N, C-alpha and C positions, 0 to 999 in steps of 0.2 A: 473908691479908695482915694485918700488924700494925696495930693501931689507929692508930699514929702515921703509917702509910703511907697511910691513907685520907684522902680529902678530907672535905668537909662532907657529912654524911648528911642526907637529906631527912626531916624529922620526920613527914611524911605517909606516904610510900611506903617509906622506909627505904633507898632506893638512894642511891648517891653522886651529888651534884651536881658533875659533872665539870668544869664551866666556868662562869665568872661570867656568860657570855652567856645561860645558862639558869637564873640564880639570882634567886629572888624577893628574897632578902636584899640583893643588890647592886642590884637594880632599886629597891627602897625606899631604899637609900642614895643612888642617883642622884636620886631624887625629893626627897631631903632629909628623909625620914621616919626614918632610922636614922643615928645618929652614928658616925663612923669608929671610935671606941673600942669600939663594940658589934659590929663586924664579926667579931671572933674569938670572941665568946661568945653572940651572938643565935642563936636557932634558924634553921635553913636549910630551904628548900623549893625544889623545881623550880618554875618559873613555872606550868607546867600543874597542879601540885599546889596552887596557890592560884588557882582559876578566877575567884573574885570580882574579883581584880585583873587577871588575864590577859585577861578578857573585854574590857578597855578597850584592848588592843593591836590596832591596826588597821593592818596592814602586809602587803603581798603575801607577804613572807618568813615571816610568822607565821600558821600556820593558825588560823582563828577558833575561839574558845572560846565555847560556848553554856552559860549557867548556867540551870538550872531552879530554880524556887522563888522565894522572896521577895527574893533578892539579885540577880536577873537585871536587867540594865540596862534591859530593856524596861519595868520597873516604875518607873523613875526619870524625873525631869524631863528632857526631850530636850535642853534647853540645858545642864544639868549633865552629861549624858552626853557631849555634844560637847566640853565643856571637859575632862572626864576623859580621853576618848579622845585628844585632842590632847596632853595632858600625859604620860599614861602611854606613849603611842606614841613620843613624842619621847624619853622616858627609856629605853625599850627600844632605840630606834635608837642613842642615845648609848652604851648598854651594849655594843652590837655593834661600835662604832667605837673605844672608848677604848684597847684593847690595841694595835691597829694604829697608833694615834697615839703610842704610847710615853709616855703621860701618867702622872704619879704619881697614886695613888689619891685624893689630896686634890683633884685637878682633875676627878674624875668627875662630881660633882653638877651638875645643870642650872644652878643659880645661880652656878656657877663657870666657865661657858663664856664666854670673852672675846667681847665684842661689837665689831663694827666701829665706829670713831668716826663720829659724825654728820658729814655733809658739808654 
C-alpha cells in the first residue's frame, strides 16, 4: 500500500488506526486537549496503546484496561479517578456517536455539545 493510501499509523504498535472511534488522538481532541489544527500532524495511537488514558474509559462496550505500575488509577485519589472516569468515558461515548450524527469535526469536542435550555 502506498504511504498516501494508509491512514494514521500508531506510534506505539505501528499498525494503522483505522477509525476515529479507536483513536487516542481524536479522544484527546474531544476532551479539548488537542487543537483541530493538530489533527493532521500530531502523533496517533490506538486507545489501547495509551493505557494510562484508556483505563479511565468505563463503559460495557469497552473492555477494561488495567495499568500496572505508578500510573495505575488505583494509586490516585478516588475522587479524582471518578472525575476522570466520568469525563474520559463521556468523551469516548461522544467519539462513538459523532459520525452517526453527521457532525462537522468542529462540533466533536465535549465543550461544543449543545445543551438543552433551562426550563
